[in-house]
C-alpha positions as CSV (number, residue, x, y, z in Angstrom):
1,M,-2.9,-3.4,-32.0
2,S,0.3,-1.4,-31.2
3,Q,-1.6,1.8,-31.9
4,N,-3.9,1.0,-28.9
5,L,-1.0,0.5,-26.4
6,K,-1.0,2.8,-23.4
7,S,2.4,4.2,-22.5
8,I,4.0,4.5,-19.1
9,F,7.0,6.4,-17.8
10,I,8.5,5.3,-14.5
11,D,10.3,8.3,-13.0
12,G,12.8,6.5,-10.7
13,E,12.6,3.1,-12.3
14,A,16.0,2.0,-10.9
15,G,14.8,1.7,-7.3
16,T,13.2,-1.4,-5.7
17,T,9.6,-0.3,-6.3
18,G,10.3,1.0,-9.8
19,L,11.9,-2.3,-10.8
20,G,9.0,-4.2,-9.3
21,I,6.5,-2.1,-11.3
22,R,8.5,-2.5,-14.5
23,D,8.6,-6.3,-14.0
24,R,4.9,-6.5,-13.4
25,L,4.0,-4.3,-16.3
26,A,6.0,-6.6,-18.6
27,A,3.2,-9.1,-18.2
28,V,0.5,-6.6,-19.3
29,P,0.3,-6.7,-23.2
30,E,-1.9,-3.5,-23.4
31,L,0.9,-1.4,-21.8
32,T,4.3,-0.3,-22.9
33,V,7.0,1.2,-20.7
34,K,9.2,4.0,-22.0
35,S,12.6,4.6,-20.3
36,I,14.8,7.7,-20.1
37,A,18.5,7.5,-20.7
38,P,20.3,6.9,-17.4
39,E,22.4,10.1,-17.8
40,K,19.1,12.1,-18.1
41,R,17.3,10.7,-15.1
42,K,17.9,13.9,-13.1
43,D,17.4,16.3,-16.1
44,P,14.1,18.2,-15.6
45,A,13.8,19.1,-19.3
46,A,14.3,15.5,-20.4
47,R,11.9,14.2,-17.8
48,K,9.3,16.7,-18.8
49,E,9.7,15.8,-22.5
50,M,9.2,12.1,-21.5
51,M,6.0,13.0,-19.5
52,A,4.6,14.8,-22.5
53,G,4.7,11.6,-24.6
54,V,3.1,9.1,-22.3
55,D,-0.4,8.4,-20.9
56,L,0.7,7.9,-17.3
57,V,3.7,8.6,-15.1
58,V,4.7,6.5,-12.0
59,L,6.8,8.3,-9.5
60,C,9.2,6.1,-7.5
61,L,11.2,9.0,-5.9
62,P,11.9,10.6,-2.6
63,D,9.2,13.0,-1.5
64,D,10.8,16.2,-2.6
65,A,11.7,14.8,-6.0
66,A,8.2,13.5,-6.4
67,K,6.8,17.0,-5.8
68,E,9.2,18.4,-8.4
69,S,8.0,15.8,-10.9
70,V,4.4,16.7,-10.3
71,A,5.2,20.4,-10.9
72,L,6.9,19.4,-14.2
73,A,3.8,17.5,-15.2
74,D,1.5,20.4,-14.3
75,E,3.5,22.7,-16.6
76,L,2.1,20.6,-19.5
77,G,-1.4,21.8,-18.8
78,D,-4.0,19.8,-20.8
79,G,-1.3,17.6,-22.1
80,A,-0.3,16.4,-18.6
81,P,-0.3,12.6,-18.1
82,K,-2.1,10.8,-15.3
83,I,0.2,10.2,-12.3
84,V,0.6,7.4,-9.7
85,D,2.9,8.6,-6.9
86,A,4.5,5.7,-5.0
87,A,6.2,8.2,-2.6
88,T,4.7,9.5,0.7
89,A,4.4,13.0,-0.7
90,H,0.7,13.1,-1.7
91,R,-1.0,10.4,0.3
92,V,-3.1,12.8,2.3
93,A,-2.8,15.8,-0.1
94,P,-6.0,17.5,-1.4
95,G,-6.9,16.6,-5.0
96,W,-5.3,13.2,-4.8
97,V,-7.2,9.9,-4.6
98,Y,-5.8,7.3,-2.2
99,G,-4.8,4.2,-4.2
100,F,-6.3,1.4,-2.0
101,A,-9.0,0.2,-4.4
102,E,-10.8,-1.8,-1.7
103,L,-11.0,1.1,0.8
104,A,-14.8,1.5,0.5
105,P,-17.6,0.7,-1.9
106,G,-17.1,2.7,-5.1
107,H,-13.5,3.6,-4.4
108,A,-12.1,1.6,-7.3
109,A,-14.2,3.8,-9.6
110,K,-12.8,6.9,-8.0
111,I,-9.3,5.7,-8.8
112,A,-10.4,4.8,-12.4
113,N,-11.6,8.4,-12.9
114,A,-8.7,10.1,-11.2
115,N,-5.7,11.9,-12.8
116,R,-3.7,11.9,-9.6
117,V,-3.5,8.8,-7.4
118,S,-1.2,8.2,-4.3
119,N,-0.1,4.7,-4.0
120,P,-0.5,3.5,-0.3
121,G,2.4,2.6,2.0
122,C,2.9,-1.0,2.8
123,Y,2.2,-0.8,6.6
124,P,-1.0,1.4,6.2
125,T,-2.3,-1.0,3.6
126,G,-2.6,-3.8,6.2
127,G,-3.7,-1.5,9.0
128,I,-6.4,0.4,7.0
129,A,-7.6,-2.9,5.5
130,L,-8.3,-4.2,9.1
131,L,-9.6,-1.0,10.7
132,R,-11.7,0.8,8.1
133,P,-14.4,-1.8,7.7
134,L,-14.9,-2.0,11.5
135,V,-15.1,1.7,11.9
136,D,-17.6,1.9,9.0
137,A,-19.7,-0.9,10.6
138,G,-19.8,0.9,14.0
139,L,-17.9,-1.9,15.7
140,L,-14.9,0.3,16.4
141,A,-15.2,3.8,17.7
142,Q,-13.2,6.4,15.7
143,D,-11.5,7.6,18.9
144,H,-10.6,4.2,20.2
145,P,-6.9,3.9,21.3
146,I,-5.3,1.8,18.6
147,T,-1.9,0.2,18.6
148,V,-0.6,-1.2,15.3
149,N,2.4,-3.6,15.4
150,A,4.0,-4.7,12.2
151,V,7.1,-6.6,10.9
152,S,8.4,-6.3,7.3
153,G,11.1,-7.9,5.2
154,Y,14.2,-5.8,4.8
155,S,13.4,-4.9,1.2
156,G,11.1,-2.2,2.4
157,G,13.9,-0.3,4.1
158,G,15.8,1.1,1.2
159,K,19.2,0.6,-0.4
160,S,21.4,0.8,2.7
161,M,19.2,-1.6,4.7
162,I,19.0,-4.1,1.9
163,E,22.8,-4.0,1.5
164,A,23.3,-4.4,5.3
165,Y,21.1,-7.5,5.5
166,E,22.5,-9.1,2.4
167,A,26.0,-8.5,3.7
168,G,25.1,-10.1,7.0
169,T,25.9,-7.0,9.0
170,A,22.3,-6.1,10.1
171,P,20.6,-7.4,13.2
172,A,18.3,-10.4,13.0
173,F,15.4,-8.2,14.2
174,E,15.0,-4.6,14.9
175,L,12.3,-2.2,16.2
176,Y,12.4,1.2,14.7
177,G,10.3,4.4,14.4
178,L,10.2,4.6,18.2
179,G,10.1,8.4,18.0
180,L,6.4,7.8,17.2
181,H,6.5,10.0,14.1
182,H,6.7,7.4,11.3
183,K,5.8,8.8,7.9
184,H,3.0,6.3,7.4
185,L,1.0,7.5,10.4
186,P,-0.9,10.3,8.6
187,E,-2.4,8.1,6.0
188,L,-3.1,5.3,8.5
189,Q,-5.1,7.6,10.6
190,E,-6.8,9.4,7.7
191,Y,-8.1,6.5,5.8
192,A,-8.9,4.2,8.7
193,R,-11.1,7.2,9.8
194,L,-9.5,7.4,13.3
195,T,-9.9,10.7,15.2
196,R,-7.3,9.6,17.8
197,R,-3.7,9.2,16.6
198,P,-2.8,5.5,16.7
199,I,0.5,4.2,18.1
200,F,2.5,2.5,15.4
201,V,5.4,0.1,16.2
202,P,7.1,-1.1,13.0
203,S,9.9,-3.6,12.9
204,V,12.1,-5.4,10.3
205,G,13.3,-9.0,10.2
206,N,16.0,-10.9,8.5
207,F,13.9,-12.0,5.5
208,R,13.7,-10.2,2.2
209,Q,10.0,-9.6,1.7
210,G,6.7,-10.3,3.3
211,M,4.8,-8.5,6.1
212,L,2.5,-9.0,9.0
213,V,0.4,-6.2,10.5
214,S,-1.3,-6.9,13.8
215,I,-3.8,-4.9,16.0
216,P,-4.8,-6.1,19.5
217,L,-8.3,-5.3,20.8
218,H,-10.2,-5.7,24.0
219,L,-13.6,-6.7,22.8
220,D,-15.4,-5.5,25.9
221,L,-14.2,-1.9,25.2
222,L,-15.7,-1.9,21.7
223,P,-19.2,-0.5,21.0
224,G,-21.8,-3.3,21.6
225,K,-19.1,-5.6,23.0
226,P,-18.9,-7.7,19.8
227,K,-17.5,-11.2,19.6
228,A,-14.5,-12.0,17.5
229,A,-16.8,-13.6,14.9
230,D,-18.7,-10.3,14.5
231,L,-15.4,-8.6,13.6
232,Q,-14.6,-11.3,11.0
233,D,-18.1,-11.1,9.6
234,A,-17.8,-7.3,9.1
235,L,-14.4,-7.8,7.3
236,A,-15.8,-10.6,5.2
237,E,-18.8,-8.5,4.2
238,H,-16.7,-5.5,3.3
239,Y,-14.3,-7.5,1.0
240,A,-16.9,-9.9,-0.5
241,G,-16.1,-10.4,-4.2
242,S,-12.7,-8.7,-3.9
243,T,-10.1,-9.9,-6.4
244,Y,-7.1,-9.5,-4.1
245,V,-8.3,-9.2,-0.5
246,S,-9.6,-12.3,1.4
247,V,-10.7,-12.9,4.9
248,V,-9.3,-16.2,6.1
249,P,-10.7,-18.1,9.2
250,A,-8.1,-17.8,11.9
251,G,-8.4,-21.5,12.8
252,K,-6.5,-22.5,9.6
253,A,-3.4,-20.7,11.0
254,G,-3.1,-23.0,14.0
255,G,-2.4,-20.1,16.4
256,K,0.6,-18.8,14.5
257,L,1.4,-17.1,11.3
258,E,4.5,-16.5,9.1
259,P,4.9,-13.5,6.8
260,E,6.2,-14.8,3.4
261,S,3.6,-17.0,1.8
262,L,2.1,-14.2,-0.3
263,N,5.4,-13.0,-1.7
264,D,5.4,-12.1,-5.4
265,T,1.6,-11.7,-5.4
266,N,-0.8,-8.8,-5.0
267,K,-2.8,-10.6,-2.4
268,L,-3.8,-9.4,1.0
269,E,-5.1,-11.9,3.7
270,L,-7.0,-10.7,6.8
271,R,-7.6,-12.8,9.9
272,V,-9.3,-12.3,13.3
273,F,-7.8,-14.4,16.2
274,G,-10.0,-14.1,19.2
275,D,-11.1,-15.6,22.5
276,D,-14.5,-14.5,23.6
277,T,-14.1,-15.8,27.1
278,L,-11.1,-13.5,27.5
279,K,-12.9,-10.8,25.6
280,Q,-9.8,-10.3,23.5
281,A,-8.9,-10.4,19.8
282,V,-5.9,-9.8,17.5
283,L,-6.5,-8.6,13.9
284,V,-3.8,-9.6,11.5
285,A,-3.0,-8.7,7.9
286,K,-0.6,-10.6,5.7
287,L,0.8,-9.2,2.5
288,D,4.0,-8.8,0.4
289,N,5.5,-5.4,1.2
290,L,6.7,-5.3,-2.4
291,G,3.4,-6.5,-3.8
292,K,0.1,-5.2,-2.5
293,G,2.3,-3.0,-0.3
294,A,4.0,-1.3,-3.3
295,S,4.5,-2.4,-6.9
296,G,1.5,-4.7,-7.1
297,A,-0.9,-2.0,-5.8
298,A,0.7,0.5,-8.2
299,V,0.0,-1.8,-11.2
300,Q,-3.6,-2.4,-10.0
301,N,-4.1,1.4,-9.9
302,I,-2.4,1.8,-13.3
303,R,-4.8,-0.7,-14.8
304,L,-7.8,1.0,-13.3
305,M,-6.7,4.5,-14.4
306,L,-6.1,3.4,-18.0
307,G,-9.4,1.6,-18.3
308,L,-8.0,-2.0,-18.1
309,A,-9.5,-4.8,-16.1
310,E,-8.4,-4.6,-12.5
311,A,-6.8,-8.1,-12.5
């Protein structure tokens, strides 16, 4: 049995995403995680040697460091491992497959056959999940002006933000990214198939993890002037049979929604709140920013790439 184990090296395992991936992989008996000595984590030769001895490397690093790690792996030639990059560095890069398995029919198979997979950002996971099926179904024009609003738990903000919230020195709620150049915008636009750059307004609240992504729409400005039910039906058809993504009737939410109920899962819930008399709707995605928005998605991609069952 042990001879059949697939081996993983997490380059940057000490960070929030790396620790989350390691914890989740501990529950997968077909996989084993190999670690580098702490004093060698920034030693290129030691990291390259580690890469040469595993089946797959997960990069949980800043963008520049992630690019350096890919260069090290490329030096191994035919002996290079498969790579899942959890950084932003390769999410729209040529030759990389975007790691949202539910993106389109057959996309999970593309991930399974890929050597280089870019793990999605947490906010784009929710936004793309809501928008891409509607664009593909012709219910949303690619050049439609889109605004994406989102709130995340503070665990997605990095070490300094986590420390500030846990010390009680951070604000209860904060908008950020108001310079309109958030790093998640390129992948959001690319994989939602939007030709017009969307406006993205992220925010953080005083809770550790969980996320809501919401997109308001005027139904009478959409092609064919669909009803809210038409949008929900298109989402339901797109994700029919999905292991992790579900479309939930909005009525069950009672007109309000909280962000934390999917924490510590790889689930993603989508809802359409609408009023056809007002000709308005709000699309909402709920997920764990550390789950389907980070570590959970990475493990899903790892399983696909190493020939294991997706769930």
